[in-house]
C-alpha positions as CSV (number, residue, x, y, z in Angstrom):
1,M,233.3,-233.0,-23.7
2,E,236.1,-231.1,-24.6
3,P,240.2,-232.0,-23.6
4,A,240.2,-228.6,-23.2
5,L,237.0,-227.5,-21.3
6,I,238.7,-230.0,-19.3
7,A,241.7,-228.3,-18.3
8,L,240.3,-225.5,-18.6
9,I,237.2,-226.8,-15.4
10,V,240.7,-228.3,-13.4
11,V,242.6,-224.7,-13.5
12,V,239.8,-222.9,-12.6
13,L,239.0,-225.0,-9.2
14,L,242.8,-225.6,-8.7
15,A,242.8,-222.1,-8.7
16,I,240.2,-221.6,-6.2
17,V,241.7,-224.0,-3.3
18,V,245.2,-222.5,-4.1
19,L,243.5,-218.4,-3.5
20,A,241.3,-220.7,-0.2
21,K,244.7,-221.8,1.2
22,S,246.3,-218.8,0.5
23,V,243.8,-216.0,2.3
24,T,242.7,-216.3,5.8
25,I,240.0,-214.2,8.0
26,V,241.1,-214.1,11.8
27,P,238.4,-212.7,13.8
28,Q,238.6,-209.8,16.8
29,A,240.4,-211.4,20.1
30,Q,241.4,-214.5,18.4
31,A,244.9,-215.2,17.3
32,K,245.8,-218.2,14.3
33,V,249.0,-220.1,15.3
34,V,250.5,-220.5,11.8
35,E,252.9,-223.9,10.9
36,R,255.3,-224.1,8.0
37,L,256.0,-227.6,7.1
38,G,255.2,-228.3,11.1
39,R,257.4,-225.8,12.5
40,Y,256.1,-222.7,14.3
41,S,256.0,-219.7,11.8
42,R,253.9,-216.9,13.4
43,T,250.8,-216.2,14.5
44,L,248.3,-214.4,13.1
45,S,246.5,-211.4,14.6
46,P,243.0,-210.5,14.0
47,G,242.5,-209.5,10.0
48,L,242.7,-210.6,7.0
49,A,246.3,-212.9,6.3
50,L,247.7,-214.6,3.6
51,L,249.4,-218.0,4.2
52,V,251.8,-220.6,1.5
53,P,249.3,-222.6,0.5
54,F,250.1,-226.0,0.9
55,V,253.0,-224.9,3.4
56,D,251.2,-222.6,5.4
57,R,248.9,-224.2,8.1
58,V,246.5,-223.0,10.8
59,R,247.9,-225.2,13.8
60,A,244.9,-224.0,16.1
61,T,242.6,-220.7,16.9
62,I,242.5,-219.2,20.3
63,D,239.7,-217.4,22.0
64,L,241.9,-214.5,23.6
65,R,238.9,-212.8,25.8
66,E,238.4,-213.6,29.6
67,Q,237.7,-217.5,30.5
68,V,235.7,-219.3,33.0
69,I,235.7,-222.9,34.4
70,S,232.9,-224.2,36.7
71,F,234.5,-227.7,38.0
72,P,232.6,-229.9,39.8
73,P,232.8,-230.6,43.5
74,Q,236.2,-232.1,44.9
75,P,236.5,-234.6,47.4
76,V,238.7,-232.9,49.8
77,I,239.5,-233.8,53.8
78,T,240.0,-231.8,56.0
79,A,242.2,-231.7,58.7
80,D,240.1,-232.5,61.5
81,N,238.8,-236.2,59.3
82,L,235.8,-234.1,57.5
83,Q,234.8,-235.1,54.0
84,V,233.9,-232.1,52.7
85,G,232.7,-231.4,48.5
86,I,234.0,-228.2,47.1
87,D,233.2,-226.1,43.9
88,T,235.6,-224.1,42.5
89,V,235.3,-222.0,39.7
90,L,238.8,-220.3,37.8
91,Y,239.1,-217.5,35.9
92,F,241.5,-216.9,33.9
93,Q,242.8,-215.8,29.7
94,V,245.2,-217.1,27.0
95,T,247.7,-214.2,27.1
96,D,250.5,-216.4,24.8
97,P,248.3,-218.2,22.3
98,R,252.1,-220.1,21.2
99,L,252.6,-221.3,24.7
100,A,249.5,-222.0,25.5
101,V,249.1,-224.4,21.9
102,Y,253.0,-225.8,22.8
103,G,253.4,-225.5,25.9
104,I,250.8,-228.3,27.2
105,A,248.5,-230.6,25.5
106,N,245.3,-229.2,26.8
107,Y,245.8,-226.5,29.6
108,I,242.1,-227.4,31.0
109,T,242.6,-230.8,32.6
110,G,245.9,-229.6,33.1
111,M,244.3,-226.4,34.8
112,E,242.0,-228.7,36.5
113,Q,244.0,-231.2,37.8
114,L,246.1,-228.3,39.5
115,T,243.2,-226.8,40.7
116,T,241.5,-230.1,42.7
117,T,245.6,-230.7,44.3
118,T,246.1,-227.3,45.0
119,L,243.2,-227.2,46.7
120,R,244.3,-229.9,49.2
121,N,246.9,-228.8,49.4
122,V,245.4,-225.6,51.1
123,V,242.0,-227.3,52.2
124,G,244.1,-230.3,54.2
125,G,245.8,-227.7,56.8
126,L,242.6,-226.3,57.9
127,N,239.7,-227.6,59.9
128,L,235.9,-227.6,59.1
129,E,235.3,-224.6,60.9
130,G,238.5,-222.8,59.4
131,A,237.5,-223.9,55.8
132,L,233.7,-223.0,56.0
133,T,235.4,-219.4,57.2
134,G,239.0,-218.6,54.9
135,R,236.8,-218.8,52.1
136,D,239.0,-215.7,50.9
137,G,242.0,-217.0,52.3
138,I,241.9,-219.8,50.4
139,N,240.7,-218.5,47.4
140,S,244.0,-215.8,47.8
141,Q,246.4,-219.2,48.3
142,L,244.6,-220.6,44.9
143,R,244.7,-217.7,42.4
144,D,249.2,-217.6,43.3
145,V,249.8,-221.4,43.1
146,L,248.0,-221.2,39.5
147,D,248.8,-218.3,38.0
148,G,253.0,-219.5,38.4
149,T,252.2,-222.2,37.2
150,T,249.9,-221.5,34.2
151,G,252.7,-218.8,33.5
152,P,254.7,-220.9,30.9
153,W,251.8,-222.6,30.0
154,G,251.0,-218.3,28.6
155,L,248.1,-218.1,30.5
156,R,247.2,-215.7,33.7
157,V,244.7,-216.9,36.3
158,A,242.8,-213.9,37.2
159,R,240.5,-215.1,40.2
160,V,239.7,-218.5,41.5
161,E,236.8,-218.4,43.7
162,I,235.4,-221.0,46.1
163,K,231.3,-222.0,44.8
164,A,230.1,-224.3,47.7
165,I,231.7,-226.2,50.0
166,D,229.3,-229.1,51.2
167,P,230.0,-230.5,54.7
168,P,228.2,-234.5,55.3
169,A,224.8,-234.4,56.0
170,S,225.2,-235.1,59.8
171,I,227.9,-232.5,60.0
172,Q,225.4,-230.5,58.2
173,D,222.7,-231.6,60.9
174,S,225.0,-230.1,63.7
175,M,226.2,-227.6,62.6
176,E,222.3,-226.6,62.4
177,K,221.6,-227.7,66.0
178,Q,225.2,-225.8,66.9
179,M,223.8,-222.3,64.9
180,R,220.2,-222.8,66.8
181,A,221.3,-223.5,70.3
182,D,223.4,-220.6,70.0
183,R,221.1,-218.2,68.8
184,D,219.0,-219.3,71.5
185,K,221.2,-218.6,74.2
186,R,221.7,-215.2,72.4
187,A,218.1,-215.2,72.3
188,V,218.4,-215.5,76.5
189,I,220.7,-213.3,77.0
190,L,219.2,-210.6,75.3
191,T,216.4,-211.5,77.4
192,A,217.5,-211.2,81.0
193,E,219.7,-208.0,79.4
194,G,216.3,-206.3,78.5
195,Q,215.0,-207.9,81.7
196,R,218.0,-206.3,83.6
197,Q,217.7,-203.2,82.1
198,S,213.8,-202.8,82.6
199,A,213.5,-204.3,85.8
200,I,216.8,-201.9,86.6
201,T,214.4,-198.6,84.8
202,T,211.4,-199.6,87.1
203,A,213.2,-198.8,90.0
204,E,214.9,-196.3,89.4
205,G,211.9,-194.6,88.6
206,Q,209.5,-196.6,91.8
207,K,212.5,-194.3,93.7
208,A,212.3,-191.7,92.1
209,A,208.4,-191.4,92.7
210,A,209.4,-192.6,96.9
211,I,211.4,-189.8,97.0
212,L,209.1,-187.4,95.5
213,N,206.1,-188.9,97.5
214,A,208.2,-188.3,100.8
215,E,208.7,-184.3,100.2
216,G,205.6,-184.2,99.2
217,K,204.7,-186.0,102.6
218,K,207.4,-184.1,104.6
219,Q,206.4,-180.2,102.9
220,A,202.3,-181.4,103.0
221,A,203.5,-181.7,106.8
222,I,206.0,-179.3,107.8
223,L,202.9,-177.1,106.4
224,D,200.4,-178.9,108.1
225,A,202.6,-178.5,111.4
226,E,202.8,-174.6,110.9
227,A,198.8,-173.5,110.1
228,E,198.1,-175.9,113.4
229,R,200.8,-174.1,114.9
230,Q,199.7,-170.8,113.6
231,S,196.6,-172.0,114.1
232,R,196.7,-172.3,117.9
233,I,198.5,-168.9,119.0
234,L,196.0,-167.0,117.3
235,R,193.0,-169.4,119.0
236,A,195.6,-168.5,122.4
237,E,195.9,-165.2,121.5
238,G,192.2,-164.5,120.9
239,E,192.0,-166.4,124.5
240,R,193.6,-163.8,126.2
241,A,192.1,-161.3,124.4
242,A,189.2,-162.5,125.6
243,L,190.6,-163.2,129.2
244,F,191.8,-160.0,129.8
245,L,187.9,-158.2,127.8
246,Q,186.3,-159.9,129.9
247,A,188.1,-159.2,133.2
248,Q,188.2,-155.9,132.2
249,G,184.5,-155.9,132.0
250,Q,184.1,-157.3,135.1
251,A,186.2,-154.7,136.7
252,K,184.1,-152.4,135.6
253,S,181.1,-154.2,136.8
254,I,182.2,-154.5,140.4
255,E,183.6,-150.2,140.2
256,T,180.6,-149.8,138.9
257,V,179.0,-151.7,141.3
258,F,180.8,-150.7,144.3
259,Q,180.3,-147.1,143.2
260,A,176.5,-147.0,143.3
261,I,176.4,-148.8,146.3
262,H,178.5,-145.8,147.7
263,D,176.9,-143.6,145.9
264,G,173.0,-144.9,147.3
265,K,174.6,-145.3,150.6
266,P,172.2,-149.0,151.7
267,D,171.2,-148.8,155.2
268,S,171.4,-152.4,157.3
269,G,167.0,-152.7,156.3
270,L,168.3,-152.8,152.4
271,L,170.8,-155.6,153.1
272,A,168.7,-157.4,155.4
273,Y,165.9,-157.4,152.0
274,Q,169.3,-158.1,150.1
275,Y,169.3,-161.2,152.5
276,L,166.2,-162.7,152.6
277,Q,166.2,-162.8,148.9
278,T,169.2,-165.0,148.6
279,L,168.1,-167.0,151.3
280,P,165.9,-169.5,149.2
281,K,168.8,-170.3,146.7
282,I,170.0,-172.2,149.2
283,A,167.5,-174.4,149.2
284,Q,167.8,-174.8,145.3
285,G,169.3,-178.1,144.1
286,D,167.9,-181.9,144.2
287,A,170.8,-183.2,146.4
288,N,169.5,-180.7,149.4
289,K,167.6,-182.9,152.2
290,M,168.4,-180.7,154.9
291,W,169.6,-177.0,155.2
292,I,170.7,-175.1,158.5
293,V,169.8,-171.7,159.1
294,P,172.5,-169.2,160.2
295,S,172.5,-167.5,163.4
296,E,172.9,-163.9,160.8
297,F,168.8,-165.0,160.1
298,S,167.6,-164.2,162.8
299,K,169.5,-160.3,163.2
300,A,168.4,-160.1,159.5
301,L,164.1,-160.4,160.7
302,E,165.1,-158.7,163.8
303,G,166.1,-155.3,161.5
304,L,163.5,-156.1,158.8
305,G,160.7,-156.0,161.7
306,R,162.5,-152.3,163.0
307,L,162.0,-152.0,159.2
308,G,158.4,-152.4,159.1
309,G,157.7,-150.4,162.1
310,S,157.4,-153.7,164.9
311,D,159.9,-151.5,167.0
312,G,156.3,-150.2,169.4
313,G,155.6,-147.0,166.6
314,E,159.3,-145.4,167.5
315,S,160.7,-145.5,164.1
316,R,158.3,-145.5,160.9
317,S,158.2,-148.3,158.6
318,W,159.8,-147.8,154.9
319,L,156.5,-149.4,153.5
320,D,154.4,-146.2,155.3
321,V,154.3,-143.8,152.4
322,D,152.3,-140.8,152.4
323,R,150.6,-140.8,149.1
324,A,150.1,-136.8,148.0
325,P,149.6,-136.5,144.5
326,N,151.8,-135.5,141.7
327,G,152.6,-135.6,138.6
328,N,152.2,-139.7,137.6
329,G,149.9,-140.5,140.5
330,A,152.8,-141.1,143.1
331,T,152.1,-139.8,146.6
332,A,155.3,-138.2,148.1
333,A,156.0,-139.0,151.9
334,P,156.3,-135.6,153.8
335,A,159.7,-135.2,154.7
336,T,159.7,-133.0,158.3
337,A,162.0,-130.8,159.2
338,P,164.9,-132.7,160.9
339,A,164.5,-135.2,159.0
340,A,165.2,-132.9,155.9
341,A,168.0,-131.0,157.7
342,A,169.5,-134.8,158.3
343,A,169.2,-136.0,154.7
344,P,172.5,-135.5,152.5
345,A,171.8,-133.6,149.3
346,A,171.2,-136.7,146.7
347,A,174.0,-136.2,144.6
348,P,174.0,-135.9,140.5
349,A,173.9,-138.8,138.4
350,Q,177.6,-138.8,136.6
351,S,177.7,-140.7,132.8
352,L,178.9,-144.4,133.1
353,D,182.1,-143.6,130.0
354,T,182.1,-147.0,128.1
355,S,184.7,-145.8,125.5
356,T,187.1,-147.7,126.8
357,W,185.3,-151.0,128.4
358,F,186.7,-153.0,124.7
359,D,190.1,-151.9,124.8
360,S,192.4,-155.0,125.6
361,N,195.5,-153.0,125.4
362,L,197.6,-155.9,123.6
363,P,199.5,-155.7,120.8
364,P,197.4,-157.4,117.7
365,A,197.8,-161.6,117.6
366,A,199.7,-160.8,113.5
367,E,202.0,-158.5,115.0
368,Q,203.2,-161.0,117.8
369,P,206.8,-162.2,117.7
370,E,205.5,-165.9,118.0
371,A,202.6,-165.7,115.6
372,K,205.2,-164.6,112.4
373,I,206.3,-168.2,110.4
374,S,208.8,-168.2,107.5
375,L,207.3,-169.5,104.5
376,S,210.0,-168.5,101.7
377,S,210.3,-172.2,101.5
378,I,206.2,-172.5,99.8
379,G,206.2,-168.8,98.4
380,V,201.9,-169.0,99.9
381,E,201.0,-167.0,102.8
382,P,198.8,-170.5,104.9
383,G,195.8,-171.4,104.1
384,L,195.6,-169.1,101.0
385,P,195.5,-171.1,97.3
386,S,197.8,-169.9,95.7
387,G,197.5,-166.5,93.7
388,A,195.3,-165.5,96.1
389,P,195.1,-162.1,97.8
390,P,197.4,-162.1,101.1
391,R,194.9,-162.1,104.5
392,P,194.4,-158.1,106.2
393,S,195.6,-158.9,110.0
394,L,193.6,-158.2,113.3
395,A,194.6,-154.6,113.2
396,Q,193.5,-154.0,110.0
397,A,190.0,-155.8,110.4
398,T,189.8,-154.5,113.8
399,E,190.1,-150.6,111.8
400,E,187.5,-152.0,109.6
401,V,184.8,-153.1,111.6
402,R,185.4,-149.5,113.9
403,S,184.8,-147.4,110.9
404,T,181.7,-148.8,108.8
405,P,179.1,-147.2,110.0
406,Q,176.5,-150.4,109.8
407,L,177.8,-152.4,111.5
408,G,178.8,-149.6,114.4
409,S,175.2,-149.0,115.1
410,G,173.8,-152.7,114.8
411,V,172.6,-153.0,111.6
412,V,173.9,-155.4,108.8
413,P,173.9,-154.3,105.5
414,E,172.4,-156.0,103.4
415,K,173.7,-158.5,100.8
C-alpha cells in the first residue's frame, strides 16, 4: 500500500474521532456535566452540543426526572424496647446536576443512610402503638429532615412513605388476640344493647297493648252496665205498667161484679146456694184430714130449705116454675097480682165501656228521666250495632200497634 493512501486513511480516522469528540447529544429530561481540562466547565441542556476535542469531556449524565427508591426493611427499636422492621419509599428529584455530581460522591447511598438514621431517631421516641398509628407524622418528619439535608446535594425530596412496619411474630399474635378480644367485646356490647332496646320496645308494646285492652274492657263494662241499667229500668217500668193495668182490670172487674150484684138484687137463697157451692172447696187438698163445718152452715140449710118449699107450703119453692109454652119451649110462672105489683121494674141492661181499661195513664218508659242514658262517648244507641237505624220509642210502638187494623182485629198479618 502506498504511503499516501495510508496517510489519507489516518487523517480520515482522526477527523472522525475529532468529530465524535466535538459533538454530543443530550436527551430530554437529562443533563450532562462537562469538564474542561479536569475542571467544571458547564452543564449541557437537552439537544445538540459542541465540545472542544480532547479538552472537554462529559463527567456525568444526570436524570432530571422524579425518581423512586425503595429501601429494604430497616431494624428500628421503639420506645417500649420492641424491634420492628420498617420499609420506606423515597421520592426525589435532581434540581442541580453540578451539585449532585460534586456535592456528594453517591447521593443514592447518602439518602439511604440518612433515611435510616432519621427513621431510627423518629421512631425511637414512639411506642409500638404510636408507630403503627402515627405514620403520617413519621412521613412528615422524615421528609422535612431529608429535604433540608439533601438541599446542598442538588436534590429535592418530594415525599417519604412508610411501606410496612413489621413487628415480631409474638407481638403480632398478641395484637391479633387483643384485636379479637376488642371486637368480641364490642360485639357483646352491641348484642346487649340490641337486646336491651328490643326488651324496651317489647315492654312499651306490651304496655300500650295492656292500656288499650284495659280501655276496651272499661268501655265494654260501662256499656254492659248502661245496658243492664236501661234493661232493668225498662223491665221495672213494664212490670209497674202491668201491675197498674192489672190493678185497673181488677178494679173494673170488682166494680162490674159489684154493680151487677146490685143490679140483680140477690136474695138470701142465692147467697145460701153460693155458700153451699163453696163448701166442697174447703175439703180439697191432700193435707186436710179433718174439717169443721161452720155454724153458719145450718142457717144456710134453713134458707135453702125455705127456698125448696119445706116450710109447709107457706112459701113457694124457687124450683117450682110454671111451665107455659113460649117461643123457646120454656114455661114461665104466672105472676100473681100482688107479686107483680111488688116486683119493681127490671133495670135496662147497660153496655159495658171497655175503651179505657188498658190506659195506664203513665208516660212511656223511654221518656222516663231514669231511662234516658247519655251515650255521647260512644255515639251509638245501646244494644244496636254501628250504622243501625234508631230504635222507636214505646209510645211510637204503641201508636203503631193501635193504628194497625190487622192487629186491632186479632188477625195476624201474612208474612
